[in-house]
Each structure stands twice: as C-alpha cells, then as structure tokens.
C-alpha positions in Angstrom: -7.7 -35.3 -15.7 -7.9 -38.2 -18.2 -5.8 -41.3 -17.9 -3.8 -40.3 -20.9 -2.8 -37.2 -19.2 -1.6 -39.0 -16.1 0.5 -41.7 -17.7 3.5 -42.1 -20.0 2.5 -44.1 -23.1 -0.5 -45.5 -21.0 1.9 -46.6 -18.2 1.3 -45.6 -14.6 4.1 -45.0 -12.2 3.2 -45.7 -8.5 5.2 -45.0 -5.4 4.7 -46.3 -1.9 6.9 -44.0 0.3 7.1 -46.0 3.6 8.8 -45.5 6.9 11.6 -48.0 6.1 11.4 -48.5 2.3 10.4 -46.7 -0.9 8.8 -49.1 -3.4 8.0 -48.1 -7.0 6.3 -50.0 -9.8 5.5 -49.2 -13.5 2.7 -51.0 -15.2 -0.1 -50.6 -17.7 -3.7 -51.9 -18.2 -4.1 -54.8 -20.6 -7.8 -55.5 -20.9 -9.0 -56.1 -17.4 -5.6 -56.8 -16.0 -2.9 -54.5 -14.6 0.5 -55.7 -15.8 3.5 -54.8 -13.7 6.5 -54.5 -16.0 9.1 -53.2 -13.6 9.6 -52.5 -9.9 12.2 -51.1 -7.6 12.8 -51.0 -3.8 15.3 -48.9 -1.8 15.6 -48.7 1.9 16.2 -45.5 3.8 19.8 -45.3 5.0 18.7 -43.4 8.1 15.5 -42.9 10.0 14.3 -40.0 7.9 10.6 -41.0 8.4 8.8 -41.7 11.7 5.3 -43.1 12.0 4.7 -42.7 8.2 5.5 -39.0 8.2 8.4 -37.4 6.4 10.9 -35.8 8.7 13.9 -35.3 6.5 12.7 -34.2 3.1 16.1 -34.1 1.3 17.0 -37.7 2.5 13.7 -39.1 1.5 13.9 -37.3 -1.9 17.3 -38.9 -2.5 15.8 -42.4 -2.0 12.8 -41.6 -4.3 15.3 -40.4 -6.9 17.1 -43.8 -6.8 13.8 -45.6 -7.2 12.8 -43.4 -10.1 16.2 -43.7 -11.8 16.2 -47.5 -11.5 12.7 -47.8 -13.0 13.6 -45.5 -15.9 16.6 -47.6 -16.7 14.5 -50.8 -16.6 11.7 -49.5 -18.7 13.3 -46.9 -20.9 10.5 -44.5 -20.0 10.9 -40.9 -18.9 8.9 -40.8 -15.6 7.6 -37.4 -14.7 4.2 -38.2 -13.2 3.4 -40.4 -10.3 0.6 -41.8 -8.2 1.2 -41.8 -4.4 -0.4 -42.6 -1.1 -0.2 -41.1 2.4 -0.1 -43.0 5.6 -3.0 -42.6 7.9 -1.2 -40.5 10.5 -3.6 -38.0 12.2 -6.4 -39.4 10.0 -9.8 -37.9 10.2 -12.9 -39.5 8.6 -16.3 -38.0 7.8 -19.3 -40.0 6.9 -22.0 -38.0 5.1 -24.7 -38.0 2.4 -25.6 -35.8 -0.5 -28.6 -35.6 -2.8 -29.1 -33.9 -6.2 -32.2 -33.3 -8.4 -32.0 -35.0 -11.8 -33.9 -35.0 -15.1 -36.0 -38.1 -14.9 -36.2 -38.3 -18.7 -32.4 -38.5 -19.0 -30.1 -41.4 -18.2 -27.6 -40.8 -15.4 -24.2 -40.3 -16.8 -20.7 -40.3 -15.3 -20.6 -36.5 -15.0 -23.8 -36.8 -12.9 -22.1 -39.3 -10.6 -19.0 -37.1 -10.3 -21.1 -34.1 -9.4 -23.0 -36.1 -6.8 -19.8 -37.3 -5.1 -18.2 -33.9 -5.2 -21.3 -32.5 -3.5 -20.8 -35.1 -0.7 -17.1 -34.2 -0.4 -18.0 -30.5 0.0 -20.4 -31.4 2.8 -17.6 -33.3 4.4 -15.2 -30.3 4.1 -17.8 -28.0 5.6 -18.3 -30.5 8.6 -14.6 -30.4 9.3 -14.5 -26.6 9.0 -17.5 -26.3 11.4 -15.3 -28.0 14.0 -12.5 -25.6 13.3 -10.5 -28.2 11.5 -9.7 -26.4 8.3 -6.0 -27.3 7.5 -6.8 -30.8 6.2 -6.7 -32.3 2.7 -9.1 -34.9 1.5 -6.9 -37.8 0.4 -9.7 -40.1 -0.7 -13.2 -41.3 -0.2 -15.2 -44.5 -0.6 -18.9 -44.8 -1.6 -21.0 -46.8 0.9 -24.1 -46.7 -1.2 -25.8 -44.9 -4.0 -29.5 -43.9 -3.8 -31.9 -43.8 -6.7 -35.1 -42.1 -5.8 -34.4 -43.1 -2.2 -33.7 -46.7 -3.1 -30.2 -48.1 -2.6 -28.3 -49.3 -5.7 -24.7 -50.3 -6.4 -24.3 -48.3 -9.6 -26.2 -45.2 -10.8 -25.0 -45.3 -14.4 -27.7 -45.8 -17.0 -30.6 -45.4 -14.6 -33.3 -42.7 -14.8 -34.5 -40.9 -11.6 -35.7 -37.5 -10.4 -33.3 -37.6 -7.4 -29.9 -39.3 -6.9 -28.0 -39.6 -3.7 -24.8 -41.0 -2.2 -23.3 -41.9 1.2 -19.6 -41.7 1.4 -16.7 -42.0 3.9 -14.2 -39.2 3.2 -10.7 -39.4 4.6 -8.6 -36.3 5.5 -5.0 -35.8 6.5 -3.3 -32.7 7.9 -1.9 -30.3 5.3 1.6 -30.7 6.8 1.6 -34.5 6.0 0.5 -34.0 2.4 2.8 -31.0 1.8 5.8 -33.0 3.0 5.0 -35.7 0.5 4.6 -33.2 -2.3 7.9 -31.5 -1.3 9.7 -34.7 -1.8 8.1 -35.2 -5.3 8.9 -31.7 -6.3 12.6 -32.2 -5.5 12.8 -35.1 -7.9 10.7 -33.5 -10.7 7.7 -35.7 -10.2 4.1 -34.4 -10.7 1.5 -36.1 -8.5 -1.5 -37.2 -10.6 -3.3 -39.1 -7.9 -3.2 -39.1 -4.1 -4.9 -41.7 -2.0 -4.7 -43.1 1.5 -2.6 -46.3 2.0 -5.4 -48.4 3.5 -7.7 -47.3 0.6 -5.0 -48.4 -1.9 -4.4 -51.7 -0.1 -8.0 -52.7 0.2 -8.6 -51.9 -3.5 -6.5 -55.0 -4.4 -6.4 -57.0 -1.2 -10.2 -57.2 -0.6 -12.1 -57.3 -4.0 -15.5 -55.7 -4.1 -17.2 -59.1 -4.2 -15.7 -59.8 -0.7 -16.9 -56.6 0.8 -20.4 -58.0 1.5 -18.7 -59.6 4.5 -17.6 -57.8 7.6 -13.8 -57.8 7.1 -10.9 -55.9 8.4 -7.7 -55.1 6.5 -4.5 -54.2 8.5 -1.5 -52.8 6.7 1.4 -53.1 9.1 4.3 -51.1 8.0 7.3 -49.8 9.8 5.8 -46.7 11.4 2.0 -47.1 11.3 -0.6 -49.8 11.1 -3.4 -48.6 8.8 -6.9 -50.2 9.1 -10.0 -50.4 6.9 -13.3 -52.2 7.6 -15.8 -53.5 5.1 -19.5 -54.5 5.5 -22.6 -54.8 3.3 -20.6 -54.3 0.1 -18.8 -51.1 1.2 -15.8 -49.8 3.1 -17.4 -48.3 6.3 -14.4 -47.0 8.3 -10.7 -46.3 8.3 -8.3 -46.1 11.2 -4.6 -45.9 12.1 -2.4 -47.0 15.0 0.9 -45.1 15.3 2.7 -48.4 16.1 4.2 -51.0 13.7 7.5 -52.7 12.8 9.9 -50.1 14.2 8.6 -50.7 17.7 9.5 -54.3 17.3 13.0 -53.4 16.1 13.8 -51.1 18.9 14.2 -53.6 21.8 16.5 -55.6 19.5 18.7 -52.5 19.1 18.8 -52.0 22.9 19.3 -55.7 23.9 21.9 -56.6 21.3 23.6 -53.2 21.0 23.4 -53.2 17.2 22.6 -50.5 14.6 19.0 -50.1 13.6 19.5 -51.5 10.2 21.2 -54.6 11.7 18.3 -55.0 14.1 15.9 -54.9 11.1 17.8 -57.7 9.4 17.7 -59.8 12.6 13.9 -59.2 13.0 13.3 -60.3 9.4 15.1 -63.6 10.1 13.1 -64.3 13.2 10.5 -66.4 11.3 13.0 -68.5 9.3 16.3 -68.9 11.2 16.8 -71.0 14.3 20.0 -69.2 15.1 20.9 -65.7 14.0 24.4 -64.3 13.8 25.0 -60.5 14.1 27.7 -57.9 14.6 27.2 -55.2 17.3 28.4 -51.6 17.3 31.6 -52.6 19.0 32.4 -55.0 16.1 31.8 -58.1 18.2 30.1 -61.0 16.5 27.2 -62.6 18.5 24.4 -65.1 18.1 20.9 -65.2 19.3 18.5 -68.1 19.1 15.1 -67.8 17.5 13.3 -68.6 20.7 15.3 -66.0 22.7 14.6 -63.4 20.0 10.9 -64.1 20.0 10.8 -63.9 23.8 12.7 -60.5 23.5 10.1 -59.0 21.2 7.0 -60.6 22.7 6.1 -57.6 25.1 6.1 -55.3 22.1 4.0 -57.7 20.0 1.5 -57.7 22.8 1.2 -53.9 22.9 1.0 -53.8 19.1 -1.7 -56.5 19.0 -3.6 -54.7 21.8 -3.6 -51.4 19.9 -4.6 -52.9 16.5 -7.4 -55.0 17.9 -8.8 -52.1 20.0 -8.9 -49.9 16.9 -10.6 -52.6 14.9 -13.3 -53.1 17.5 -13.8 -49.4 17.8 -14.3 -49.0 14.0 -16.6 -52.1 13.9 -19.0 -51.1 16.6 -17.4 -53.1 19.4 -17.6 -56.6 17.7 -14.9 -58.6 16.0 -15.1 -58.9 12.2 -15.5 -62.2 10.4 -11.9 -62.2 9.3 -8.7 -60.0 9.4 -6.4 -59.7 6.4 -2.8 -58.6 7.3 -0.5 -57.0 4.7 2.7 -55.0 4.9 6.2 -56.0 5.9 5.2 -56.1 9.6 2.7 -58.9 8.8 5.6 -61.3 8.5 6.4 -60.9 12.2 6.0 -64.4 13.9 3.1 -64.8 16.4 1.6 -61.4 15.5 -1.4 -62.9 13.7 -2.0 -65.3 16.5 -1.9 -62.6 19.1 -4.4 -60.5 17.0 -6.8 -63.5 16.9 -6.4 -63.9 20.6 -7.1 -60.3 21.4 -10.1 -60.3 19.1 -11.3 -63.6 20.4 -11.3 -65.1 16.9 -10.4 -68.4 15.4 -6.6 -68.1 14.5 -7.4 -69.3 11.0 -9.5 -66.2 10.4 -6.5 -63.8 10.9 -4.4 -64.4 7.8 -1.5 -62.8 5.9 -2.3 -61.7 2.3 0.5 -61.5 -0.3 0.5 -60.8 -4.0 -0.5 -64.4 -4.8 -4.1 -63.4 -3.7 -4.3 -60.3 -6.0 -6.9 -60.6 -8.8 -6.4 -59.1 -12.2 -2.8 -58.2 -11.5 -0.1 -59.8 -13.7 3.7 -59.6 -13.2 6.2 -59.9 -16.0 8.6 -61.9 -13.9 8.9 -63.4 -10.5 8.9 -60.5 -8.1 11.2 -60.0 -5.2 8.2 -58.2 -3.6 5.8 -61.2 -3.8 5.1 -61.0 -0.1 2.7 -58.8 1.9 5.0 -55.7 1.6 4.3 -55.5 -2.1 0.5 -55.2 -2.0 -0.1 -51.6 -1.2 2.0 -50.2 -4.1 -0.1 -52.2 -6.6 -3.3 -50.7 -5.0 -1.8 -47.2 -5.4 -1.4 -47.9 -9.1 -4.9 -49.5 -9.6 -6.6 -46.6 -7.7 -4.9 -44.1 -10.0 -5.9 -46.1 -13.1 -9.6 -46.1 -12.1 -9.6 -42.6 -10.7 -12.5 -40.5 -11.9 -10.1 -37.5 -12.0 -11.6 -35.1 -9.5 -8.8 -35.4 -7.0 -6.8 -32.5 -8.6 -7.4 -29.3 -10.5 -4.7 -27.3 -12.2 -4.5 -23.5 -11.9 -1.9 -20.9 -12.7 -1.0 -18.2 -10.2 1.1 -15.4 -11.5 2.5 -17.6 -14.2 3.2 -20.7 -12.0 1.2 -23.8 -12.3 -0.2 -25.5 -9.1 -2.1 -28.7 -8.4 -5.0 -28.3 -6.0 -7.5 -30.7 -4.6 -10.7 -30.3 -6.4 -13.0 -31.7 -3.7 -15.0 -28.6 -2.8 -15.9 -25.2 -4.3 -12.7 -23.2 -4.2 -12.5 -19.5 -4.4 -9.4 -17.3 -4.9 -8.8 -16.9 -1.2 -8.8 -20.7 -0.6 -6.7 -21.4 -3.7 -4.1 -18.8 -2.6 -4.1 -20.4 0.9 -3.4 -23.9 -0.5 -0.3 -22.7 -2.4 0.9 -20.7 0.7 0.6 -17.3 -1.1 1.9 -14.7 1.4 -1.2 -13.0 2.7 0.8 -9.8 3.4 0.8 -9.3 -0.4 -3.0 -8.9 -0.3 -3.2 -6.4 2.6 -2.4 -2.8 2.1 -2.0 0.0 4.7 -2.3 3.7 4.3 0.7 5.7 5.3 0.8 7.1 8.8 -0.3 10.6 9.4 2.0 13.3 10.8 0.5 15.3 13.7 2.2 18.3 15.2 1.5 21.7 16.7 1.9 24.8 14.4 1.6 28.2 16.1 -0.4 26.6 18.9 -2.9 24.7 16.8 -2.9 21.0 15.9 -1.8 20.4 12.3 -2.1 17.1 10.4 -0.2 16.0 7.2 -2.0 12.9 5.9 -0.1 9.8 4.8 -0.4 8.5 1.3 -3.4 6.3 0.4 -2.5 2.6 -0.2 -3.2 0.7 -3.4 -5.2 -2.5 -2.8 -4.3 -5.8 -4.4 -5.9 -6.4 -7.7 -7.0 -9.9 -8.8 -7.8 -11.1 -12.3 -9.1 -14.5 -13.4 -8.5 -15.2 -17.1 -7.8 -11.5 -17.6 -11.2 -10.5 -16.0 -11.3 -8.5 -12.8 -12.1 -10.7 -9.8 -11.8 -10.7 -6.0 -10.9 -13.1 -3.1 -14.4 -14.6 -3.1 -14.5 -15.3 -6.9 -14.8 -19.1 -7.7 -11.9 -20.9 -9.3 -12.2 -23.7 -11.9 -9.8 -26.2 -13.3 -7.4 -24.5 -15.8 -8.0 -20.9 -14.5 -5.2 -18.4 -14.8 -5.1 -16.2 -11.7 -3.1 -13.0 -11.7 -2.5 -11.2 -8.3 -1.0 -7.8 -8.4 0.4 -7.2 -4.9 -1.0 -4.5 -2.7 1.1 -1.4 -2.3 1.4 0.4 1.1 1.0 4.2 1.2 4.0 6.2 2.2 4.1 7.7 5.6 3.5 11.5 5.7 6.6 13.7 6.0 7.2 17.4 6.2 10.1 19.9 6.8 10.2 23.3 8.3 10.5 24.9 4.9 7.0 23.5 4.0 5.5 26.0 6.4 8.0 28.9 6.4 7.9 31.2 3.3 11.1 31.7 1.5 10.8 35.5 1.9 10.3 36.2 5.6 11.9 39.6 6.0 10.0 42.8 6.6 11.1 46.4 6.8 9.8 49.2 9.1 10.9 52.3 11.0 11.6 52.2 14.7 11.9 55.6 16.4 12.7 57.1 13.0 15.4 54.6 12.1 15.0 52.0 9.2 14.9 48.5 10.6 14.4 45.1 9.0 13.2 41.9 10.7 14.0 38.4 9.6 11.5 35.9 11.1 12.9 32.7 12.6 11.2 29.3 12.8 11.3 27.7 16.2 11.0 23.9 16.5 10.4 22.7 20.0 11.7 26.1 21.2 15.0 26.0 19.2 15.8 27.8 16.0 15.4 25.4 13.1 16.8 25.4 9.6 14.3 25.2 6.7 15.5 21.6 5.9 14.8 20.3 9.4 12.3 17.4 9.3 9.2 17.6 11.5 8.2 14.6 13.6 4.9 13.6 15.2 4.4 15.6 18.4 6.7 18.4 17.5 5.8 22.1 18.2 6.6 24.5 15.3 6.3 28.2 15.8 6.6 30.8 13.0 5.2 34.3 12.4 6.6 36.6 9.7 5.2 39.7 11.4 6.9 40.4 14.8 5.2 41.9 17.8 6.2 45.2 19.3 7.4 43.3 22.3 9.7 41.1 20.2 11.3 44.1 18.5 11.6 46.1 21.7 13.4 43.1 23.3 15.7 42.8 20.4 16.7 46.5 20.6 16.7 46.7 24.4 13.8 49.1 24.7 11.3 49.3 27.5 7.9 48.3 26.2 6.0 49.6 29.3 6.5 53.0 27.8 4.3 54.7 25.3 3.9 52.8 22.0 2.7 54.2 18.8 2.3 52.4 15.4 1.6 54.8 12.6 0.6 57.3 15.2 -1.9 55.1 16.9 -1.5 54.0 20.5 -0.6 50.3 20.6 0.4 47.5 22.9 3.5 45.2 23.1 1.3 42.4 21.7 0.4 44.2 18.5 2.1 43.0 15.3 4.3 45.2 13.1 3.5 45.1 9.3 5.9 46.0 6.5 6.3 49.8 6.2 5.0 50.6 9.7 6.3 53.5 11.7 6.9 52.4 15.3 7.6 54.7 18.1 8.5 53.6 21.6 8.6 56.8 23.7 10.5 56.6 27.0 8.6 58.3 29.8 10.8 59.6 32.7 8.9 59.7 35.9 9.4 62.8 38.1 11.8 62.3 41.0 10.0 61.8 44.3 11.1 64.1 47.4 13.3 62.0 49.6 14.3 63.2 53.0 18.1 63.5 53.3 21.0 64.8 55.4 23.9 67.2 54.5 27.4 65.9 55.5 30.9 66.9 54.7 33.3 64.3 53.4 37.0 65.4 53.2 35.9 69.0 53.1 33.3 68.6 50.4 29.6 69.1 51.3 27.3 66.3 50.0 23.7 65.2 50.4 22.9 61.6 51.6 19.3 60.8 50.7 18.7 58.8 53.8 17.4 60.0 57.1 18.6 56.8 58.9 22.0 56.5 57.3 25.0 54.7 58.8 28.7 55.2 58.0 28.9 52.6 55.3 26.2 54.5 53.2 28.6 57.3 52.5 30.5 55.1 50.1 27.6 55.5 47.7 28.6 59.2 47.4 32.3 58.9 46.9 34.6 57.0 44.5 37.2 55.5 46.6 40.1 54.3 44.4 42.1 51.6 46.2 44.5 51.0 43.3 48.2 51.7 44.1 47.3 53.0 47.6 50.0 52.5 50.3 49.4 52.2 54.0 46.2 51.7 56.0 42.7 53.3 55.4 41.6 55.7 58.2 37.9 56.5 58.8 36.9 59.4 61.2 33.5 60.7 62.2 33.6 64.1 63.8 37.3 63.6 64.6 36.8 60.2 66.2 37.6 56.8 64.7 34.6 55.5 62.9 33.0 52.1 62.4 30.9 51.0 59.4 27.7 50.8 61.5 28.1 54.1 63.2 25.0 56.3 62.6 25.5 59.4 60.4 23.5 62.6 61.1 23.0 65.9 59.4 26.1 68.2 59.7 28.5 65.4 60.5 32.1 65.8 59.3 33.7 62.7 57.8 37.3 62.1 56.9 38.6 59.2 54.9 42.3 58.9 54.0 45.4 56.6 53.9 48.0 56.5 56.6 51.3 54.7 57.0 50.4 53.9 60.5 47.5 51.7 61.4 44.7 53.5 63.2 46.4 57.1 62.9 
C-alpha cells in the first residue's frame, strides 16, 4: 500500500486510543519534517478501557467519533483512513533471523529488503505457532541488524551480495486486543492503514536512531499500562509492558477523598503544581487537601509502580540498568515517579528524565499545542511510523464480495484468511444425510441418506482449496457446503399398490388383501418408517393365515391344487385350496346305564358321582317354584354320592323343602 493510498491529499490521520483519553492529529510531510496541522483530544466519560484494552466498544467509538469530527471541522478534510497503535497488553516478542540468496550482480533494491523482512516475520509466526500460540497478530517489528554476506550493515540498499540477512524483534498481541481496536474503527467508518505498537511509535520520535547506539530505556506511562522499549548498539532490542500506570495512582485518591474517578484525575494532575487543592466529593461537600498530604497518600502506589517498571527494564536489559531512562505519557508528570525509578534502578536521578514534544526532531506544529507535554509524544510517533511504513502490514482481499484488511506478515492460505475474518467454519464442513435402518420381513434394510455437497472455493474465478495461497488483491469466493438430507421412507415405499389375490378355498371363491404390519400393528401406506422399526408384509398369505381367518383347523389334511401341503405353504393367485376335516373314530368308553325321571340314559363314566348326571339332562331353572328335590334309589341324594349301573334317579321341584 503506497503512501498516497493511505492518506487524504497526502495527509495522515493518527489516533492514540488510550485508557483515559483519545488523541488525534492530522499532518503531512514537508521535506524531512512532519507538520502537524490539527489535533484533538477527548477524555472517556466512563471507564470504558482498562489496562489499555477496550472493554466497551460503543462508548470508545463515540469518543473516537468526536475526535474525528473535531479534526474534520478544523482541517476541512474527509477523514476515512487512520493510523493506530495498540497498547502492549499481553505482548509477546520473538527475536529471529532470516537469510535469502541474492544475485550478486544486481544491486539490492527495496523489494529485496521487504522480502527479507517478511521472511523473518514468517519465521517469527512459525515460532509462536510451534508453542501453540496461534491467535496473535504481529503489530510491528524492528530491525536489529542487516547482514551482507554475513557482515553487519545498517542499510542493505544499493549493495551487491550473494546472500542477505536480517535480525528482527517482532511484536505480537492477542487477536482479541486488535479486533477490539478494529471494531471501534469500523463503527466510525475508519479504515486502518497502519497498525503498530505504542512503544514502537513512541520510540520512533522520542529516541532518534542516532541515540540508539546507547543503552537507553523508554517508558510510556499511560493510564492503564506502562509500555517499555530498550535500545542498544543502534537497534531496539526488546519491548515490555507493565499492567500498571496512572489509574492505579488515581484509585487511592477516589477512596480516601470519596470523589468520582474524573474528579480524582483532576486532583492528581494538580499534585505537581498546586500547594493546596480544592475538590467536591460525591456528597457535594467541598474539601481541601494539601500537596504534601496528597503526595503522601499516593506514595505507596508510586513505590509499587516504580518497582514494577524498574524490574521489567532490568529483565529486558539483561539484569543491568540502562544508561538513561526517558519517560513519556501523561503518567510521567506524576511527582516523584522519576526519582523513585532512579532509586530502584540505582541510577543518577538526572539520568531518568521526562521527554515532551520540545525534544522531538523533524516535527513542526502550526500553533502552540495544548498537548506539548509528554502525553502528546506517542500520537506523533504513530503518524511518523505510518508515513515511513514500507507497506507490508496489510493486504486487501475480497471474500464473497466484502473487502477485508489482513496482516500480510506471513504466507497466508485460504484457510488462514477465512480464520482471520472469522468466517463461520460450519459453512465449510458438509455432512451426508443419516441412513435409515430397519427390519423388513425379518432382514435388515438400509435406506441411504443423501450425499452432501462440499464447499467450493474460487480465487479470482479459478478453482482453489483451503490450502491455496492468497495474495494482496485476491478475490475469494466461497460457496457454502450443503448437508445431505436424512433418509426417509414410508410403508407405501415397500407395499405394492395392488396387494389383493384371489383363490378358491374348499370350492368357494375367496380374496385376500395383504396388510402391512409396522412393529406388530397394522399400518397405513402413508405411515413413516423410523430407524429400528420392524416392517412385515407379504402379498401371498400362508395356508395357516387363511385357515385362521376362516376358523378352520389347519392340523387337518391340506391340499393346494391337489398336492398335499403344510400350514406354512403360501397361496398364490388362482390356487385351489382344500382343508379337509378329519373326524377321528370314537373311542370305546366304559359307561353305566341309569334311569333319570323314568328315562334310561348312559353315563360314560365308570366312577360317576351324582353331580355328573347333570351333563345328561337339561335342567331349566327358569320360572320354577318351590325347592329342588334329588333322590337316588328313593333316598335323598347328595352331589357327591356315587352313581352305579342300574340306579334310579329322580329330580323334581317341591313346594316343601326336602319332600
């Protein structure tokens, strides 16, 4: 991306979105100088950012919109592109080297240097990924040294060599931090043209390249974070971050004086200039606090902040203090902080200094700035970094017609590009429809689900895949995958429409309509079949089924078309079926002859008792009056009395019981 693409009429708009304030400037290059023609600062009304990270996107976007509008009114420009920086929260750094072969007969050009640095950045990315740290963006890098045929040089351009190399420090932030920043810009119709890290931007203007031969430390003390950079031997060798800054100093003022956070901020800012400070607490009561009392109140926090910053500087600098420490940012104004840093680092207090805009080289302001102090340094660095950017921070691609900005710091394929724009991965994965498995006439049957349609990917109208490389300006089209439909079936899919057969049964025309049974119950043709169901159907009935339907005994003789058959044999259309009842001959049963009411009868039992005679007579008890009388051979009988051959039995009704 060229400078003309990232500016409006060769102007650059830079934003420093901080924890307490949003600062914006608009300027342009004039020769070697960067001229600032307008600037704007708006404070957050609420604590919508913590430790440099955006927590409330709509509220932060509202403040950015105010800054943008103010600058547009001052300059008359339509601002739609912006350079921004991210705080060093959760910062990760990777130091690595890369080498490339080069044509020794050709001068090294800018494109060669870009390719070399990009190769180093890809190595840095791979190192993060090898440690399972993949969801990080590269937000900037600094060259430690270039190598020309294994010899260190400060600039490769114009040289000739067979091999070129570079050592860099690459800085990475979590995707969530960067995405929050981009979400704010998107809400106010701003396109990011350059993203860097706040300490990188600050050091670009606060510590010129000619100073970097010295071992120096830069500390950008904001409201939420204190960002750190260290230089030595002409290069920036390390970056760090402490999640403590000005807000921690404000909080004890809130608690002690019972004031709102913004009022506590005002009191803190007056600590270095006013001997006696008047304030109003949340109850509406006016109070006063002396400067000495205020400094005593915040001293424990200053000690903790100085401890954390100095420890980080020593860690980045190999355990030894640097030659000097430059402090910028609004927090650098805090009284006694510089002295405490010098004490913790065991340095001469004169070596720990605050840097403001008066120390910036090649930066010109149209009018006296209300941001002339240390809080106005970083935003200028954001602008100058953007103006000198070699343009490989971003690449532009279109996905399904929408344009996206991606970091162009490694070889990106379609899969990685879709991941960076949060393309829903479910649109890339297809599933075949589920199969339907059930039992049909005792055998497993499967109806297969519909096959899915995989996602189709095209780059610039040419077929591609997830591993295809993506370049700046590519047009990616992703046709979503389509899942196959689950299998479905109904009883009618397995039962023929005409399921009636005709045959003769014992000479009579009969017809049989077969019935489908689903899980043992009769089912209509439209009934759906589910996995695990048991479907039974046979158009040709068995002899046993027909016999049961017509109440015939199938243990008798069966003939089908004159052939002896069994109950399990099936009947076909037109068959002549005969089921012949076979009457077994009566077996000889020993019996006795008895006379009942004058009629001689035979009782087929040799060991009969009186109650057995009722199997031989029909004794109608309807409309009978009186009492039943039972006599055996003239004597009153009981049901269990034995009955013998020749016995005479009388049974009648009497109006007198027992007579």
